[in-house]
C-alpha positions as CSV (number, residue, x, y, z in Angstrom):
1,M,-63.8,20.3,141.0
2,A,-62.3,16.8,141.6
3,Q,-58.7,16.4,140.5
4,Q,-58.3,13.8,137.7
5,L,-55.2,11.9,136.5
6,L,-53.7,13.0,133.3
7,M,-53.3,10.3,130.5
8,P,-54.2,7.3,132.7
9,K,-52.9,4.6,130.2
10,A,-49.6,6.3,129.6
11,T,-49.2,6.7,133.4
12,A,-49.9,3.0,133.8
13,V,-47.3,2.1,131.2
14,W,-44.7,4.1,133.2
15,L,-45.7,2.6,136.6
16,V,-45.5,-1.0,135.1
17,D,-42.0,-0.3,133.7
18,N,-40.5,1.7,136.6
19,T,-42.1,0.5,139.9
20,A,-42.9,-2.7,141.8
21,L,-46.5,-1.9,142.3
22,S,-49.1,-4.6,141.9
23,F,-51.5,-4.7,139.0
24,E,-54.4,-3.9,141.4
25,Q,-52.7,-0.8,142.8
26,I,-51.9,0.5,139.3
27,A,-55.4,-0.3,138.1
28,Q,-57.0,1.5,141.1
29,F,-54.8,4.6,140.6
30,C,-55.2,4.8,136.8
31,K,-58.9,3.8,136.8
32,L,-58.2,0.7,134.7
33,H,-59.1,-3.0,135.0
34,P,-56.4,-5.2,136.5
35,L,-56.5,-7.4,133.4
36,E,-55.8,-4.4,131.3
37,V,-52.8,-3.5,133.4
38,K,-51.6,-7.2,133.1
39,A,-51.9,-6.9,129.3
40,I,-49.7,-3.8,129.4
41,A,-47.1,-5.7,131.4
42,D,-47.3,-8.6,129.0
43,G,-46.9,-6.3,126.0
44,E,-50.3,-7.2,124.6
45,S,-51.8,-3.7,125.1
46,A,-50.8,-0.1,124.9
47,Q,-48.1,-0.9,122.4
48,G,-46.5,2.3,121.1
49,I,-47.7,4.4,124.0
50,K,-44.9,6.3,125.7
51,G,-45.0,6.2,129.4
52,L,-45.8,9.4,131.3
53,D,-43.9,10.0,134.5
54,P,-46.5,11.0,137.2
55,I,-43.6,12.3,139.4
56,A,-42.5,14.7,136.8
57,T,-46.1,15.9,136.3
58,G,-46.5,16.4,140.0
59,Q,-49.3,13.9,140.3
60,L,-47.4,11.4,142.5
61,S,-44.5,11.7,144.9
62,R,-41.7,9.2,145.3
63,D,-42.6,8.7,149.0
64,E,-46.2,7.8,148.0
65,I,-44.9,5.2,145.5
66,A,-42.5,3.8,148.1
67,R,-45.3,3.4,150.7
68,A,-47.4,1.5,148.1
69,E,-44.5,-0.8,147.1
70,G,-44.0,-1.7,150.8
71,N,-47.7,-2.3,151.5
72,A,-49.8,-4.1,148.9
73,N,-53.0,-2.8,150.5
74,H,-52.0,0.8,150.2
75,K,-53.9,2.8,147.6
76,L,-52.1,5.5,145.7
77,K,-53.3,9.0,146.2
78,L,-52.9,12.0,143.8
79,S,-50.6,14.7,145.1
80,E,-52.2,18.1,145.9
81,P,-51.7,20.4,142.9
82,K,-49.5,23.4,143.5
83,V,-51.7,25.7,141.4
84,R,-55.4,25.8,141.9
85,V,-57.4,26.3,138.7
86,P,-60.6,28.3,139.5
87,D,-63.9,26.8,138.6
88,S,-65.6,28.2,135.5
89,K,-68.1,30.9,136.3
90,R,-71.8,30.2,135.8
91,K,-73.1,31.3,132.5
92,G,-75.5,34.3,132.7
93,P,-75.9,37.9,131.8
94,R,-72.7,39.9,131.2
95,Y,-71.5,41.7,134.3
96,T,-71.6,45.5,133.9
97,P,-69.6,47.8,136.1
98,V,-71.7,50.1,138.3
99,S,-70.3,53.2,136.5
100,K,-71.6,52.1,133.2
101,R,-75.0,50.7,134.2
102,Q,-76.7,54.0,133.5
103,D,-75.7,53.7,129.8
104,R,-77.3,50.3,129.3
105,P,-80.8,51.7,128.4
106,N,-79.2,53.9,125.7
107,A,-77.3,50.8,124.4
108,I,-80.4,48.7,124.4
109,L,-82.3,51.4,122.4
110,W,-79.4,51.4,119.8
111,L,-79.5,47.6,119.4
112,V,-83.3,47.5,119.1
113,R,-83.2,50.2,116.4
114,N,-80.2,49.1,114.4
115,H,-80.4,45.3,114.8
116,P,-84.0,44.3,115.1
117,E,-83.0,40.7,114.2
118,L,-81.4,40.3,117.7
119,K,-83.3,38.3,120.2
120,D,-83.8,39.5,123.8
121,A,-81.4,36.8,125.1
122,Q,-78.7,38.1,122.7
123,I,-79.1,41.7,123.8
124,S,-79.1,40.5,127.4
125,R,-75.7,38.8,126.8
126,L,-74.2,41.8,125.1
127,V,-75.1,44.5,127.7
128,G,-76.0,42.5,130.8
129,T,-79.6,43.4,131.2
130,T,-83.0,41.7,131.7
131,K,-85.6,40.8,129.2
132,S,-88.2,43.0,130.9
133,T,-86.0,46.0,130.5
134,I,-85.5,45.3,126.8
135,E,-89.3,44.9,126.4
136,Q,-90.0,48.2,128.1
137,I,-87.5,50.0,125.9
138,R,-88.8,48.4,122.8
139,E,-92.4,49.3,123.6
140,R,-91.4,52.8,125.0
141,T,-92.8,52.1,128.4
142,H,-89.5,52.5,130.2
143,W,-89.7,55.1,133.0
144,N,-87.0,57.2,131.3
145,S,-87.8,56.5,127.7
146,T,-88.3,60.2,126.8
147,N,-84.7,61.0,127.8
148,L,-83.0,57.9,126.2
149,T,-80.5,58.4,123.3
150,A,-79.5,55.5,121.1
151,M,-75.8,54.9,121.6
152,D,-73.5,52.2,120.3
153,P,-72.7,49.7,123.1
154,V,-69.2,49.2,121.7
155,T,-68.5,52.9,122.0
156,L,-69.9,52.8,125.6
157,G,-67.6,49.9,126.4
158,L,-70.4,47.5,127.3
159,C,-69.3,44.9,124.8
160,T,-66.7,44.4,122.1
161,Q,-67.2,44.7,118.4
162,I,-66.3,41.0,118.0
163,D,-69.1,40.0,120.4
164,L,-71.6,42.2,118.6
165,D,-70.7,40.9,115.2
166,L,-70.9,37.3,116.4
167,E,-74.4,37.8,117.8
168,V,-75.6,39.6,114.6
169,E,-74.2,36.8,112.5
170,R,-76.0,34.2,114.7
171,A,-79.3,36.1,114.4
172,S,-78.9,36.4,110.6
173,K,-78.6,32.7,110.1
174,G,-81.7,31.1,108.7
175,R,-83.4,34.4,108.0
176,P,-85.2,34.7,104.6
177,L,-83.7,36.8,102.0
178,P,-85.0,40.5,101.9
179,T,-87.8,41.2,99.5
180,A,-87.6,43.8,96.7
181,A,-89.8,46.1,98.8
182,E,-87.4,45.9,101.8
183,L,-84.5,46.7,99.6
184,G,-86.3,49.7,98.1
185,A,-86.3,48.4,94.6
186,T,-88.0,50.5,91.9
187,L,-88.4,48.0,89.1
188,E,-91.9,47.7,87.7
189,A,-93.8,44.4,87.9
190,S,-93.4,41.9,85.1
191,K,-97.0,42.1,84.2
192,E,-96.6,45.8,83.5
193,T,-93.4,45.5,81.4
194,E,-95.0,42.8,79.2
195,K,-97.4,45.4,77.8
196,L,-94.6,47.7,76.6
197,P,-94.0,47.7,72.7
198,F,-91.1,45.7,71.5
199,S,-88.9,48.4,69.9
200,Y,-85.8,46.4,69.0
201,E,-85.8,45.5,65.4
202,R,-83.4,42.8,64.2
203,E,-82.1,43.2,60.7
204,E,-82.8,40.3,58.4
205,E,-79.7,38.5,57.3
206,K,-79.3,38.8,53.5
207,E,-78.3,35.8,51.5
208,M,-75.1,36.0,49.6
209,D,-75.5,36.1,45.8
210,A,-72.4,34.7,44.2
211,D,-73.2,35.9,40.7
212,A,-73.7,39.5,41.9
213,V,-70.3,39.4,43.7
214,F,-68.4,38.2,40.6
215,A,-70.2,40.7,38.4
216,K,-69.1,43.5,40.8
217,L,-65.4,42.2,40.6
218,K,-65.5,42.2,36.8
219,S,-66.8,45.7,36.6
220,L,-64.0,46.9,38.9
221,K,-61.3,45.2,36.8
222,S,-62.7,46.7,33.5
223,D,-62.8,50.2,35.0
224,R,-59.1,49.8,36.2
225,K,-58.1,48.6,32.7
226,D,-59.7,51.7,31.0
227,E,-57.9,54.0,33.4
228,D,-54.5,52.4,32.5
229,D,-55.2,52.8,28.7
230,D,-56.0,56.4,29.2
231,H,-52.8,56.9,31.1
232,Y,-50.7,55.7,28.1
């Protein structure tokens, strides 16, 4: 992997302000156009950008800058990094230790039974197997299918619970909602319930009769007066 300069424009600002390098040398080192470096020097570009010291970041040495200042034809070269960052590994099936490879068929059987929504590529990423093996276990044509026992790959240490949940979530996206039959619903069809008699009877609201109310009040008052007379 080729080494690249960190923050080229900020580095150019620092080189313009702190060295006697030519615009062409700075442009070549920072992968910029010489006119852009000239604009930085004139204050017309990169305003507000704080210069980045390439010596402090280990990308240039003082000796390299001094050689370039003494020779206008010298091209600046990046310093060799002190720490090598390994290249990213090629994407592919998950590596499974030899001691756990015998457990992969059991894990595949568990995934096929408990998560049928997972695709073969997802199962392959989780336990580090091939699509042909998954197909054989799914169709029970695997050479050891009679002795297989479904076992959770997380318990077997073939993948983490986070990885499993992530793959299940990805597989669930875009799937149609489960039907009533899949959920085991026992509700009857609407065409059957429409034939049932309507048993709820709503009481009719009675209109208020003002005369009847006042007559009732008068009778109560007269009864109370008669009781008071009897008392005396």
